[in-house]
C-alpha positions as CSV (number, residue, x, y, z in Angstrom):
1,M,18.8,127.5,-104.8
2,K,21.3,125.5,-106.8
3,L,23.3,122.5,-105.4
4,K,26.3,121.4,-107.3
5,S,26.3,117.7,-107.5
6,L,28.9,116.1,-105.1
7,A,28.7,112.5,-106.1
8,M,31.3,112.5,-108.6
9,A,33.8,114.0,-106.1
10,S,33.5,110.8,-103.8
11,L,34.5,108.6,-106.7
12,P,38.2,107.6,-107.4
13,I,39.7,109.8,-110.2
14,C,40.4,107.7,-113.3
15,S,43.1,108.7,-115.7
16,G,41.4,109.9,-119.2
17,A,38.0,110.0,-117.6
18,A,35.7,113.0,-118.4
19,F,32.5,113.9,-116.8
20,A,29.8,116.1,-118.6
21,Q,28.8,119.2,-116.5
22,S,25.6,118.8,-114.4
23,N,23.6,120.6,-111.7
24,V,20.6,120.1,-109.6
25,T,18.1,122.9,-108.5
26,L,16.2,122.8,-105.2
27,Y,12.9,124.7,-105.5
28,G,9.4,125.0,-104.0
29,V,6.4,126.8,-103.0
30,V,4.8,127.2,-99.5
31,D,1.3,128.6,-99.6
32,T,-1.3,128.6,-96.9
33,N,-4.4,130.6,-96.0
34,I,-7.4,131.1,-93.5
35,E,-10.6,130.1,-95.3
36,Y,-14.5,130.3,-94.8
37,V,-16.9,127.9,-96.4
38,N,-20.6,127.8,-96.1
39,H,-23.2,124.9,-96.7
40,L,-20.5,122.2,-96.3
41,G,-21.5,118.5,-96.1
42,V,-19.1,115.5,-96.4
43,V,-18.1,113.5,-99.5
44,P,-20.8,110.5,-100.1
45,T,-19.2,107.2,-99.9
46,A,-19.8,103.7,-98.7
47,F,-18.3,104.5,-95.3
48,N,-21.1,107.0,-94.6
49,Q,-24.0,105.3,-96.5
50,F,-23.6,107.7,-99.3
51,N,-24.9,110.5,-97.3
52,R,-23.7,114.1,-97.7
53,G,-24.9,115.0,-94.2
54,P,-26.3,118.2,-92.9
55,A,-24.7,121.5,-94.1
56,H,-22.4,123.4,-91.8
57,D,-20.2,126.6,-92.1
58,V,-16.5,126.2,-91.4
59,V,-13.5,128.3,-90.8
60,R,-10.3,126.4,-91.4
61,M,-6.5,126.7,-92.4
62,S,-6.1,125.4,-95.8
63,S,-2.8,124.6,-97.6
64,G,-2.5,125.9,-101.2
65,G,-4.6,128.8,-102.4
66,L,-2.9,130.1,-105.4
67,S,-0.2,127.4,-105.7
68,G,-0.1,123.9,-104.2
69,S,2.7,123.7,-101.6
70,R,5.6,121.6,-103.0
71,W,9.2,121.0,-103.0
72,G,11.2,119.5,-105.7
73,L,14.6,118.7,-107.3
74,R,15.3,119.5,-110.9
75,G,18.5,118.4,-112.6
76,A,20.2,118.5,-116.0
77,E,23.4,117.1,-117.4
78,D,24.9,118.4,-120.7
79,L,25.9,115.3,-122.7
80,G,27.3,117.2,-125.6
81,G,25.9,117.5,-129.3
82,G,23.0,119.2,-128.1
83,M,21.7,116.3,-125.8
84,K,20.9,116.7,-122.3
85,A,19.7,114.4,-119.5
86,V,17.0,115.9,-117.3
87,F,15.0,114.8,-114.3
88,V,12.4,116.2,-112.1
89,L,11.4,115.0,-108.6
90,E,8.4,117.0,-107.0
91,S,6.5,116.4,-103.9
92,G,3.1,118.0,-102.9
93,F,2.2,118.5,-99.2
94,N,-0.2,120.0,-97.0
95,L,1.4,122.9,-95.3
96,D,-1.2,123.1,-92.5
97,S,-0.5,119.5,-91.4
98,G,2.9,118.6,-93.0
99,T,1.3,115.5,-94.6
100,S,1.8,114.4,-98.2
101,Q,-0.8,114.9,-100.9
102,Q,-1.5,112.7,-104.1
103,S,-2.5,109.8,-102.0
104,G,0.7,109.9,-99.8
105,R,3.2,109.6,-102.7
106,L,6.6,110.9,-101.9
107,F,6.9,112.6,-105.3
108,G,3.2,112.7,-106.4
109,R,3.3,115.9,-108.3
110,Q,5.9,114.8,-110.8
111,A,8.5,112.2,-110.9
112,F,10.6,111.5,-114.3
113,V,13.7,111.1,-116.2
114,G,14.5,112.0,-119.8
115,L,16.5,112.9,-122.7
116,Q,16.4,116.4,-124.3
117,S,17.6,117.2,-127.9
118,P,16.9,119.9,-130.5
119,Y,14.0,117.6,-131.7
120,G,12.3,117.6,-128.3
121,Q,12.2,115.8,-125.0
122,I,11.3,112.4,-124.2
123,S,10.6,111.6,-120.5
124,F,9.5,108.6,-118.5
125,G,7.6,108.6,-115.2
126,R,4.8,110.3,-113.3
127,Q,3.8,113.3,-115.4
128,Y,1.1,115.8,-116.4
129,T,-1.2,114.8,-119.3
130,S,-0.6,116.7,-122.7
131,M,-3.9,118.3,-122.6
132,F,-3.5,119.7,-118.9
133,E,-0.1,121.1,-119.8
134,A,-1.2,122.7,-123.0
135,L,-4.1,124.3,-121.1
136,A,-1.7,126.0,-118.5
137,N,-1.4,129.3,-120.3
138,Y,-5.3,129.4,-120.8
139,S,-6.6,129.3,-117.3
140,P,-7.1,132.8,-115.9
141,T,-6.4,131.7,-112.2
142,A,-3.4,129.6,-113.5
143,Y,-4.6,126.5,-111.9
144,A,-5.0,127.9,-108.6
145,T,-5.4,125.0,-106.2
146,Q,-8.3,126.7,-104.4
147,Y,-11.6,127.0,-106.3
148,E,-10.2,126.1,-109.9
149,P,-12.4,123.3,-111.4
150,I,-9.4,121.4,-112.5
151,I,-11.0,118.0,-112.2
152,L,-14.1,119.0,-114.2
153,Q,-11.9,120.5,-116.9
154,S,-9.1,118.0,-117.3
155,G,-10.2,115.0,-115.4
156,P,-8.8,113.4,-112.2
157,N,-6.2,111.9,-114.3
158,F,-4.3,115.0,-115.1
159,R,-1.2,113.5,-113.5
160,E,-0.5,109.9,-114.7
161,D,2.0,107.1,-113.4
162,N,3.8,105.0,-115.8
163,T,4.0,107.6,-118.5
164,V,6.1,108.1,-121.7
165,K,5.8,111.7,-122.8
166,Y,7.2,113.6,-125.8
167,T,7.5,117.6,-125.7
168,G,8.7,119.5,-128.5
169,Q,9.1,123.5,-129.0
170,F,9.6,124.7,-132.5
171,G,9.5,128.4,-132.5
172,P,5.8,129.6,-131.6
173,V,4.5,125.9,-131.6
174,K,4.5,123.4,-128.9
175,A,3.6,119.9,-129.4
176,L,2.8,117.3,-126.8
177,A,2.1,113.6,-126.9
178,H,1.9,110.8,-124.1
179,W,1.0,107.2,-123.3
180,S,0.5,105.8,-119.8
181,F,0.7,102.1,-119.1
182,G,-1.0,102.3,-115.9
183,V,-2.7,105.9,-114.6
184,G,-2.7,105.2,-110.9
185,V,-5.9,107.0,-110.0
186,A,-8.5,105.1,-107.9
187,L,-11.7,106.8,-106.8
188,P,-14.2,105.2,-104.3
189,A,-17.7,104.1,-105.1
190,T,-20.1,107.0,-104.5
191,V,-23.6,107.8,-105.3
192,G,-24.5,106.6,-108.9
193,I,-21.5,104.5,-109.1
194,A,-21.8,100.7,-107.9
195,T,-18.0,100.0,-108.1
196,P,-14.8,102.1,-107.7
197,I,-13.2,103.8,-110.8
198,G,-9.7,103.3,-111.7
199,G,-6.7,101.6,-110.3
200,N,-2.9,100.8,-110.7
201,G,-3.3,99.3,-114.2
202,E,-0.9,97.2,-115.9
203,V,-3.0,94.1,-115.2
204,P,-1.5,90.9,-116.9
205,G,-3.8,89.8,-119.7
206,Q,-5.7,93.2,-119.8
207,F,-3.4,95.6,-121.7
208,R,-6.0,98.3,-122.0
209,R,-7.1,98.5,-118.5
210,D,-6.1,101.7,-116.8
211,T,-4.2,102.8,-119.8
212,A,-4.5,106.4,-121.1
213,Y,-3.1,108.6,-123.8
214,G,-3.5,112.1,-125.6
215,A,-1.8,114.8,-127.6
216,A,-2.0,118.6,-127.9
217,V,-0.6,121.4,-129.8
218,A,-0.3,125.2,-128.9
219,Y,0.7,128.2,-130.8
220,E,1.6,131.3,-129.1
221,A,3.0,134.4,-131.1
222,G,2.8,138.1,-130.1
223,P,-0.5,138.7,-128.2
224,F,-2.4,135.7,-129.4
225,G,-2.4,132.0,-128.2
226,V,-4.4,129.0,-129.1
227,T,-4.4,125.3,-128.1
228,V,-6.3,122.2,-129.1
229,G,-6.0,118.8,-127.3
230,Y,-7.4,115.4,-126.7
231,D,-7.2,113.1,-123.7
232,Q,-8.5,109.5,-123.3
233,W,-8.4,107.3,-119.8
234,N,-9.5,103.8,-119.9
235,P,-10.1,103.2,-116.2
236,T,-10.9,100.0,-114.3
237,I,-14.5,99.6,-113.8
238,G,-15.3,96.2,-112.3
239,T,-13.2,93.7,-113.9
240,S,-13.0,95.5,-117.2
241,S,-12.3,99.0,-118.4
242,G,-14.4,102.0,-119.5
243,T,-13.6,105.0,-121.5
244,V,-13.2,108.7,-120.5
245,R,-12.7,111.1,-123.6
246,K,-12.1,114.6,-123.5
247,A,-11.3,117.1,-126.3
248,V,-10.6,120.8,-125.7
249,V,-9.8,124.2,-127.5
250,G,-8.4,127.3,-125.7
251,A,-7.3,130.8,-126.7
252,S,-6.0,133.8,-125.2
253,Y,-5.3,137.5,-126.1
254,T,-2.8,139.9,-124.3
255,Y,-3.6,143.7,-124.5
256,G,-1.2,145.7,-122.3
257,P,-1.6,144.8,-118.7
258,A,-4.7,142.6,-119.5
259,K,-5.0,139.1,-120.8
260,V,-8.4,137.5,-121.6
261,M,-8.5,133.7,-121.9
262,G,-11.2,131.2,-122.6
263,G,-12.0,127.7,-123.8
264,Y,-14.3,124.8,-124.5
265,R,-14.0,121.1,-123.3
266,W,-16.1,118.3,-124.8
267,G,-16.6,115.3,-122.6
268,R,-17.9,111.7,-123.2
269,N,-17.7,108.8,-120.5
270,T,-18.8,105.3,-121.1
271,N,-18.7,102.2,-118.8
272,A,-17.2,98.8,-119.7
273,A,-20.3,97.8,-121.7
274,D,-20.1,101.1,-123.8
275,V,-23.0,102.6,-122.1
276,L,-22.9,106.4,-121.7
277,F,-22.8,107.5,-118.0
278,Q,-21.6,111.2,-118.6
279,R,-21.8,113.6,-121.4
280,D,-21.1,117.2,-120.7
281,D,-19.8,120.5,-122.4
282,F,-17.6,122.6,-120.2
283,Y,-16.8,126.3,-120.9
284,W,-14.6,129.0,-119.1
285,I,-13.7,132.5,-119.7
286,G,-11.8,135.1,-117.7
287,A,-9.0,137.7,-117.5
288,T,-6.1,138.9,-115.5
289,Y,-5.2,142.5,-115.2
290,Q,-1.8,143.9,-113.7
291,A,-3.2,147.0,-112.0
292,T,0.3,147.9,-110.7
293,A,3.6,146.4,-110.5
294,A,2.5,144.7,-107.2
295,V,-1.2,144.3,-107.7
296,G,-2.8,141.7,-109.8
297,L,-6.5,140.9,-110.2
298,T,-8.1,137.9,-111.8
299,L,-11.7,136.9,-112.7
300,E,-13.0,133.6,-114.0
301,Y,-16.4,132.1,-114.9
302,N,-17.1,128.4,-115.4
303,Y,-20.1,126.6,-116.7
304,D,-20.9,123.1,-117.3
305,N,-23.8,121.8,-119.5
306,L,-24.5,118.4,-118.2
307,K,-26.4,116.6,-120.7
308,N,-26.4,113.1,-119.2
309,L,-25.1,112.0,-115.7
310,F,-25.6,108.4,-114.8
311,G,-28.8,108.4,-117.0
312,N,-30.2,111.6,-115.5
313,T,-30.7,114.1,-118.3
314,Q,-32.3,116.6,-116.3
315,V,-29.3,117.6,-114.1
316,A,-29.2,121.2,-112.9
317,N,-26.0,122.7,-114.6
318,P,-23.3,123.9,-112.3
319,W,-21.4,127.1,-112.8
320,Q,-19.0,129.2,-110.8
321,V,-17.5,132.7,-110.7
322,A,-14.2,133.2,-109.0
323,F,-12.0,136.5,-108.1
324,V,-8.6,136.7,-106.8
325,A,-6.5,139.7,-105.7
326,N,-2.8,139.4,-104.9
327,Y,-0.3,141.8,-103.5
328,A,3.5,141.1,-104.3
329,F,6.0,142.1,-101.8
330,S,8.8,140.8,-104.0
331,K,9.1,138.4,-106.7
332,R,9.1,135.5,-104.3
333,T,6.5,136.7,-101.6
334,D,2.9,137.8,-102.1
335,V,-0.5,137.9,-100.1
336,Y,-4.0,137.3,-101.7
337,V,-7.5,137.4,-101.3
338,S,-9.5,134.4,-103.0
339,T,-13.3,134.1,-103.3
340,A,-15.8,132.1,-105.3
341,F,-19.5,131.3,-105.6
342,A,-20.7,128.2,-106.9
343,K,-24.3,127.1,-108.0
344,N,-25.5,123.5,-108.3
345,A,-22.4,122.1,-107.1
346,G,-19.8,122.7,-104.2
347,L,-16.7,125.0,-104.9
348,M,-14.5,123.8,-107.8
349,L,-17.8,122.6,-109.2
350,E,-17.6,119.5,-106.7
351,S,-20.2,117.0,-107.3
352,L,-21.0,113.6,-108.6
353,A,-19.9,114.9,-112.0
354,T,-16.4,115.0,-110.7
355,V,-16.7,112.0,-108.5
356,Y,-15.7,114.2,-105.6
357,A,-12.1,113.8,-106.8
358,N,-11.1,117.3,-105.8
359,S,-12.1,116.7,-102.1
360,L,-10.6,113.2,-102.0
361,S,-7.3,114.6,-103.6
362,L,-6.8,117.8,-101.8
363,G,-8.1,116.7,-98.4
364,N,-10.2,119.9,-98.1
365,N,-13.8,118.8,-98.6
366,Y,-16.0,121.0,-100.9
367,A,-19.1,118.7,-101.1
368,L,-22.5,120.3,-100.7
369,G,-24.5,119.4,-97.4
370,N,-27.9,118.0,-98.1
371,G,-30.7,120.3,-99.2
372,Q,-28.1,122.8,-100.6
373,S,-27.4,124.2,-104.0
374,T,-25.0,127.1,-103.6
375,M,-21.7,127.3,-101.7
376,I,-19.3,130.4,-101.0
377,G,-15.8,130.4,-100.1
378,A,-13.4,133.1,-99.2
379,A,-9.6,132.9,-98.2
380,V,-6.8,135.3,-97.2
381,G,-3.5,133.7,-97.7
382,L,0.3,134.1,-97.8
383,R,2.6,132.5,-100.6
384,H,6.3,132.3,-100.8
385,K,8.4,130.7,-103.7
386,F,12.0,129.4,-103.4
């Protein structure tokens, strides 16, 4: 739906004045499902004495299966000479309850303004990290809200406040780079972590604290695609800052109605004293297959080799397999079945290795109950795009 801006029409008409053409687009997705999950506990925090509690099965309505429910405004104004002013305001919400996601932010998914030219775009505000954006075409389930281990892959800081970002498209090559003055991610203390991680940043006298930066390059031509990227977050830990580093490579190949995708992500996290508290190698592989014009199938496997987790070098490595089948009634409306099985972690590979950030962010808990090592989830849902 496109809404022509009426603001200028209310202003007095000035002789000789000329205004550039502009427009605003209203868009969104509403996605909900009925979900079954087994072996479910609670997120261990100080409020429950760091106890995951007994395991239970649950049947619930969940918001966001294939896509996070959202609405947004996107605008552009032609400034002439190949220049445009652009903005995006995007709000995430829980369709089952009508509440806001992203810690209650009004525009928690994206909120930025920028300038676009033939040399690229520079934008300012709350935005996706370079690495997260570059990997979007290399994730088989396309960052499906339900069961995709996004936090383990890209970190809880894959959206960052106070960010300056560059995006350039040069033929088959896409280049991205960003800097955040204060990420705005705050995770509560949980098992293995004595203090909260993260904060609002921009602390006077501590320029590094809660800053972040990264870059990525992607090449896509014909059936082949490849990307490489790096991301670093310097979260508050106590009264100083630690260092969370990730580097990634991903590739894809399309053959007819099938597309195969996979990648590797290296990770190394240290505390404020530069002591290692997490080191892992994360792998994923999968494929999509368009069986008919209406039926799409997706299969994805994820594995994390946890070499060190808060000093424990004998952690059972988590893995997950997920399957999605969707049927499109039209370009805008589809129904789907989404299933996943996780071992040595909850769904989305939720555990201490993710600091339970998936559950804390989404509002849908996937923490394993005490004594459990596996979790199964299955959902039937409906999605509409506008």
